[in-house]
N, C-alpha and C positions, 0 to 999 in steps of 0.2 A: 333191777331186780338182776337182769343179766349183767350189771357190773358187778353188783354185791359175791354173784357166784364166782367171777372171775378172780375179784379181790379174793373170796375166801379158798380159794383151787392153790392159790400162791403157797409156796413155803414161804421160810423166816428169812431166804437167803434171795428169794425176789425170784426166783424160777417158775415158771408156768408150769401147772399140773401136768402129767403125762395125758388123762383124758382130754383135754382144752384143746391140748396140742393136738390130740385125735381130730379132734372134731372141725378143727379149723380146716385143716389137710381135707377130710371129706368135703367140706364144702367148698373149698377151695376147686377138688376135682371135679364137686356137680357144676361147676359153674362153666369149668372147661369145657366139660362134657357138653354142656347145652350149647355154649358159642361154638362147638367144632358141629354138631348138628345142626345151627342156623344156615351156616356157611354152605353145610352140605346141599340142604333145602332149597336154600334160592340156584346153587350150582345145578339144580334140578330141577327149580323150575324155568332155567334159561335154556337147559338142553330140551324142557317138553315144547319150546316156541315150534307150531308146525310149521315145518318148507315149504314153499310153491310146488306142488306138483307140477307129473308134467302137461298133464289138460292146460293148466293154470296157464304154463309157459307160454305151449301151442297158441291160445286163445291171444296172450300178449303180442304175439309172432304176428299173429293175421291180423289184429289192428293195427301195429306196425306198419304192415305190408298196405292195407287198406289207404291208411294215412299216405302213404309215398307213393300208391298209385294215381289218389286224387292231387298230392302236389305236381306229380308229372303230368294231370290232364290239367290242372290250371295251365303251366306252364305252356302247353300246345294253344291251350288257347287265347293265353298273353302272344304266343307266336302269328297265330291265324289276325288277332286283330292288328298288329304291329305290319303283317302283310298287307291287309287291305288298306290300313292306313298309309303305308309307303306309294300303294301301287295309286289310291285316289289321288295322293298330292302327286307323284308323276302326271298322272291323266291332267290333273287341273294344269302343270307347270307347262307341259307340252299343249294343251288347248291355249295357255294365255300367251305363249309364246309363239305358236303359229298365229293368233290374232295379231300380234306385235308386227312378224312378217309381212302380214298383208297390209299391215298397216303400214311400214315402210316401204313397200311395193309400190303401194299405192300413192304417196308421199312423193318419193320417187319419178314417179311417172307426171305426178301434176306440176313438181319442182322442174321436169326438163320439160315439158311443153310451156311453163311460165316462161323459162329462161330460153325456147326457144325465139317465143312472145318478145320478148324483151329485146333480144338479140336483132329480129328483122325492126324493131323500132328504132332501136340505134342505128343499123344503118340506114334505114327512112332518113334521120336526123343530122346524121355528117352527107348523105346523097345530098340533100337540103341544103345545107351549108354550103357544100361545095359548087353547087349552082351558084347561090347569093355571090359567095368571091368571083367566080370566074364575071358574074354580072358585075359587080366592082371594077374589076378590074378595066373591063368592057369603057365602064363610066370615066374610069380613070384617063384612058386614052382620049377622051371628048373633054376633059374637064377644060374650061374655059374662067370662071368667076370662083373670088372668095367664095360665096353662099354653096356652088357646088364642090367645091373641095370641103366646105365644113362639113355638109350632108354626108356624103362617103368617109370622113373621117368618123362620122357619131354611128352609120353603120359597122362600119370597121370593128370600133369598141366591142360593140353586140355581139360578133361574131366571134369573138376574143376571147368571150367570156367561158369558163371552163365547165365542163360537162363531170356530173357526178357519175365517178366510176363504182363497178359492182364489187362488194369486198370478198376478195375469195380467199383472205387467210383462216375463214371460218365457215361450213357449212351452212347455208340457210335452213337447213333440213334441221341442226339440231335443235333450235330453239323452239321450234312449233311441232316436232316431233315429241320433247319432254313436255308438254302442255297434254299434245292427244293422247302418249301410251298414260299420263297420272292416270287417266279415265277410265281406260281400257285395262289395267294392272288391278283396280278394285276387285274386291268380291261381288258377285252379284247379290242385290239387296233381296231380302228373305221379305215373303207375302206377309208381313208384321201390319195389325191395327190395333187399336183402344180396344179394351175390355169393360163395357160398359155394369157389369156390374159388381166392377171394383171402381166405379169413377163415385168421385165425392160428389155430396149433394149439388155443391154450387159449380161444379166444372159441366159444360154443354161440350157432348158430342155429335160432330157430322152425321149426314144417316150413309155415309160409307165409311164411318168409323177410323177416318183419317187423321181426322184434329181433332183438337182439344183444346176450350178455351175456357177463360174464368166467367161467370156470371151472377152478379151481386144478387139475384134475384136465385132462390132454390129451384132447380128442376122438377116437372110434375112427379118424376119418379121415388119411389118411395125409398129410403135409405134401408138397406141391407145388412148383415151381418159380413157381409163380403165386401162391403162399399168402406174406403177409407173412412174418417173422420176421430180429428179435427181436422185429420193435413190433404193440405189439397192434392190428390195424388190419385195417379190411374196407373192401372198396370197394360202390358200387353198383351199379346197372345198371337200365334203360340209359345209354348215355354221349349226349355230346351235341355237335355240333362246329356250330350256329348256331341261332336263333328265340333266344325266353323260354320259362324254366320255374323253376318253383315246388316245393318240397317243405317239407313241414313234422314236425321230429323231434320227439316227447316226451323231455325228457330228467330229469324230476322233480324231484328233490330232489337229486341226486348231487353230490359234492365235485368229480369230477373228471370229462371228457370231452370229446373234439376231435370237430367235426363242419366240411365244408369241400367244399373239391377240388381234384381231381390231375389231373397229361397221365397219357392213358393208359399212357405209354412210363416211368414211374417207375419207380425200381429195388425190388423188392420184396426184396430179402434186403440185408442187415446194418444200420449204425446211421447214417441219414440226419438232417440238419436239416430243421427243419420249414419251407422259405420257397419263396418265389417260382424263388430260382434254381435250388432241386431240383422244383420243379413243383409246388409243396402252398401252397393259398391257405384259412388255416381258421380258425376259430373256437375260441379252447382256453380249458376251465377248468381250474384246478389250485387247487383250494379254495376256502370259503366266499370270497363276496364280490370272489374274484380273475379276472379275467378278460384277454385277452391275442385281441388281431387283427394276425394273420401275414400279411405278403404279404413283399414285400422288405425291412419291417422286422417287430420285432415291438414292438407299441403295448400298455401296459397302459391297459385303459378303464376309466372311471369306476367305482368301487366300490359304486354303489347298484341295481348290474344283479339282480336276480333273476327270470329267464325261467324259467318251466318248459317250456316248447313254443318251439322255434326255427325260424321261416321263414327259406328259404335261397330266392334271388331269382337265378339267374342270367338276367343278360341279354348275350346274345351280339351281338346290335345294337350295341349300345353299349360291348363288353366291359367290364364291370360286376356285380359280385357284389356283395351284400346281404345281410346278417343282420338278421332282425329279431325281436322278443317278437310273436309269433304271436297272443297273448291281447290287445295293447295295440297291436299296428302300429307300437309304437315302434320305430325302428332303432337297433341295437347295435352296427353297424360296420358299414364299405363301403369297397370298394376296388377299382382297376381290374385288369384281367389282361393289358394289354398287347398286345392285339390276338395272344392266341394262336391259334394254325392247328391245332392236331391236336383231337383226340376229348380231353373234360374228362369226369370219373366223379365221381361223389359218395364222398364220402370221410369214415368214421366213425370212432372209439375209445368204447369204453366206459371204458375206463379201468380201473386196477389197483383193488379194492374195500378203503377202508379206516376206513369205518364200516356199517352196517347198510343205509342208505339205497343205499350204493355198489351191493349186490348185483341193484338191480332192471336191469331191462335199459333201451336205448335201442330206441325203439320207433320206426318210419317212420308217420308218420298216415295214415291212407286220408280 
């Protein structure tokens, strides 16, 4: 209909009627006015966003001040912890070296006494040989028969046997001191015992909770939510959250065992892979000369190991765990704990007996 009106408003030459042109002009003007008004409304709405008041800014500044003071307080606390740890380290270091000095003084005194005794003995032997030679000289002057001459020759040969001499190229102190200091410099063992509540029902503990062994018959105690099943495991107490701790375990000649640490929150029921993801850091023996260090990976260790006594050193200052051959202080395996925050507990398994030696218990050494 509108199109027909447009067509009728056109004259014969094709020009648009003036009234139509006026309507189009008014329509465009209205559209332009509406667009301009919309833009103005947007600008006004933006300008109406409330600016933060002075009180809001002051509250934000106070909050930032409190956060800053808290960080400064945390730094001061860390400074105190660092100072205490280093003071403790220096104290222990000083004590260890004083012990070593006393050991060296004792060893020196003992070696000097032994050397003097050996010197006196050597002098007596030389004096004795001198007298024997003087006696032979006297016999030579009165020798008349071949038999007497032959006897003198035999005695002279025995006196010509060279004596063993003292080797002064290397102090005899070194060999003995290295073995003595090895035990002196080890950390003092913790007073650890097995936790009876955590022991698998087939594990029997000694009355002093220092030994654990496998028993084919279930123990009389009832299984609880705290004991491991089906894993033949038992925990040690106490647990540790900080500091440096050391304990030793006599494993004897058993063909299988597990020693290490676990998070206090580890699952006690069900079958779980022993790795750090599940909260386990352990050293494992699974046959003659077959050892594994297990943390985030399971690493087979060298085959020339034969430790009878295992030392476990848990250093929570450095988040470090080290297993030693306690008799030689050689490192067997070491691993990082990746800054574990919860309590860590000693962990043990005496293994399933496969031969006679395996019936022997694991023993926490005192």
